[in-house]
N, C-alpha and C positions, 0 to 999 in steps of 0.2 A: 759450194753450195751460191749458186747466184742472190743477194735478198733485193726483194725490193726497197727495202731502208735501206740499207747503203748505197746502193744505186741515188736517190732521194736524196738522201741526208746531207752525201758527201765527205762522211770525212775522211781528217785527216792521215787516223789510219785504223788497223783491220778493226773487226769485231773475235770479239772469241769467245771460244764455246768451249766453254766444261762438259766430259762424257764419260761415260763409265765403261767400261769394257773384260774383261776375264783375256785379251793379251795384250803383249808387249809392240806398238805400232813399228818396222821398222825408219832406226834411225831414231826414235824417241830420247828424252834427255832426260835421264835420273836420276840425283845422288845416290850415290851409292850408301850402303848399308854403316850409321854413324856418324858421318855428316850431318849436320845439320845445314839443311838452305830454307830458306825464309822461302814462304811457295810465290813472294810479290812477286820474288827474283824470277822463280819459272812462269808466273806469264806474263813475268815482264821479257822474258825471250821468247816465249810463243809470241808476243805481241809483235817486238821490234825486229825481228828474224825468222816468225815466219814457223818456228822447229819447234815440235813437239814435247812437251813435260807434260813431267807429272812424277805417281808412282804408288807404292802399292803400301800398307801401313808400317813396314819394314823400312825400306826407302823415305819418306816422311819421315823424321826424326823431329819436329816440330810438336809438339803435343797438342796448339792449338792451330795451327796445319794441317794435322791428322783427325781434327771436331773440323771441322770448314769444309774439309773435302769426300767425310760418311766414313772417313778409315778407322775411328779411334775415340776413343771418349777418357782421355787421359784425364783433361784439365775435372773432370765432377767425377773422376771414378772413386774416391773417398771420402771421408771428411777433413781426414791431413792436408791431402790436394786438393780440395775446395783455400781452408784454410789459404794456403802458400801461395793460390793465386788472389784469391782476394787480397790476400799484401803487396802481391806488386805490381794490380791493377786498380789499387787504391797509393798511399801515401807512404808503401815500404818499410821503412825499418826503423820509424816511429808510430808504427798502427800492428808491428808485430809480436802476435800475443805471445811468443818468444822470441825474443831480440835473440839471444846469443846464437843460435840455429842457423835461424835469419840471416844475420851475421855471416856464420861458417860458407850458408849457402851462397853467397852476394864474393866471399872473399876464395870460394875456389869455381867461379863467374870467370868466363873470360872475360877481359878488361874493357872491353866498349860495351859489355849487358851492366858491369856493376854501380853504376852510375841508376838504373833501372830499378837495381836492388834494391836502391838508398834512399833514393827519392818516390818512387814506385810510378808507373805511368801516368798515375794520376786520369783516368777515365773515371772516377767516382769518388767521391768527398770519401769515404770511408767505409772500415774495412765488411761492415753489414750493407750495406747498399754493394758491391765489390759481392757478397757473396751470396746475394739474390738475383744477381745477374744471374750470374751463375747457375744457381740450382733451378732459376723459369723461366730465364729469357732468353739465355745462351741457346742457341739450334742445335739442335738433336737427330740426327737422323743413319739411317745405315744405307751406306751405299748396296747395292743388290748385287755388285759385280767386284772383281779385286781390284780390278788399277780406275786408279782417276786424269786424264787427261786434257790436259789446256792444249788446242787444238783450231786455230784458225777458223773461222766460217766458211771462206773461201774454200778449204782444202775439205771440210765437211763432205761426206757421200752419205746416199741413203743409207745403211747399212751401221752409221755409225747412234752410239744411244748417247740422243746429246738430253743432257739435263738445263739447263740457261745456258742466255747468250751475251754475253758482258758487250757492253759497248764502250769505247775510254773517245772522246767528246771536247772539244772548247766550248765557249763559253753560247756562242752560236747557236753550232751545235748539238747543245746540252738545250734551249730551249724550244727545239723546232722537235727533238725528240720526246722532250717531256708532258709537249702538248698533242704530238702524236699520240703517245701512250695513256697520256689522260681521254685523247678522244673515243677509245673507245670502253672505256671502263664508266660502270655508275658510282655518282657520287663523286667531292671534290679532294681524292686521298690516292693519287694513284702510282703518289710515289714514297715508298717510305726514307725514312731520317735514321735508323738506327743505330744505339748506340755500341760502340764492341771498337777493335780494330779492323783495318783494311782490308783483311783477308776476310775474315766474317763478310766485308761491305760486296766484296766481289764474286763470293759464290757460297757461305754458309747460310747465312738468310737466303736468296733466291732460291734455294735448292728444297731450302725445311719449308719456305710455302706453293714448293712446287704442284702437290697436288688439294692445297687448298680451293677454298669455292673462292673465296675471297682473296684476290695476285696483285702482286701490285708490283711495279719496280722499283731498285733498295741503287739508292745515289750512293756514293760510294768516291775513297779518293779527301777524304775528310781528316783521315785522324793525323797529330803528328808526326807519330816516329813512319806509319805508313808511309807518310808523302817523304818522308825523310831517304826511306830506302829508294822509292819512286825514282825523285829529280834524280838518280845516275842514269835516266836509263828516260826520261821523258822531261819535257816543261812543265813549267809550276802550273801553268794554265791549264792541264787538263785535267779530266772528271774521268770516275765511271755511274754506269749506267747496267745494271746488272738484269736480266730479263728474264724471267721463268719461263722455258720453253713449254706451256700454254699460253702466256700470254704473250712471247714473243710470236706465234702464228696467228693470234690474234692483230699485232700491231703490223706483223706484212701482209694480211689480208688486205687493212687498210693503207695500206699506203702512195700505193700508186694515186691517192685522190685525199689528198692531207691538206694540214698548213706548210707543206716542202714542198707543195708548187706553189704556193700564192705568191706573190708579187714580194709582198713584206721578207720572205725565208728568204726567197732569193735575193732581192738586193744584201740582204746583212751577208747572205755566203761567200755572195762579191767581192765584198770591201776586207771581208775577217783572214785572207789569207798575207 
């Protein structure tokens, strides 16, 4: 799919689309069942190499990853699950309702995860706030087809059921794209910066609001843990901006006659490489 946004924005990195399908595309990469792979790594693989990545509810083992892609809601499937993840998302062992049980989970976890279990991810200052986020703010939706795939926008075909498009941008490209997005929407709140892990910012929040009347772009790469994962693939200046498909179409129609043609943007872009 050729994009007017890409033509004029001239991003260093290719945008990535998220699509649903009941089929496994030829050459697609998906984790082996039972093997944990962060979906940020799948997303990065597509952005860097062009390979289609993703999976279904069996091959995506991370409960958060399944929730992000609309493949399951394990994070909030029970009160016990909510309590566990609220503990991890806040301050870990210090706020665990059952410290001994939490310590057993921590001791059984892979070594790289143990500090997160002990100290928590600190996304929320209390377990109560974390639980409230899980129950009322976490994106919840169900994919209409079996698989969710990341695919480079340039490789998308009319037959693909695209749900959103994620742009990977530097500061100059972000300035141009945010201004362009804001130009097609009423009001002054075109970009959403939600609290949560970067996998939710890349896909979950944008998919969740895909059918909403008030659609916003979602700014990502603002999560400490997520940036640590993505640093292995991208430089520290890279941000993401996810556009739900209806918003992408609005922006696409405006891109040829927008801030991206102004002398200011052209000068910034010429001196940003």
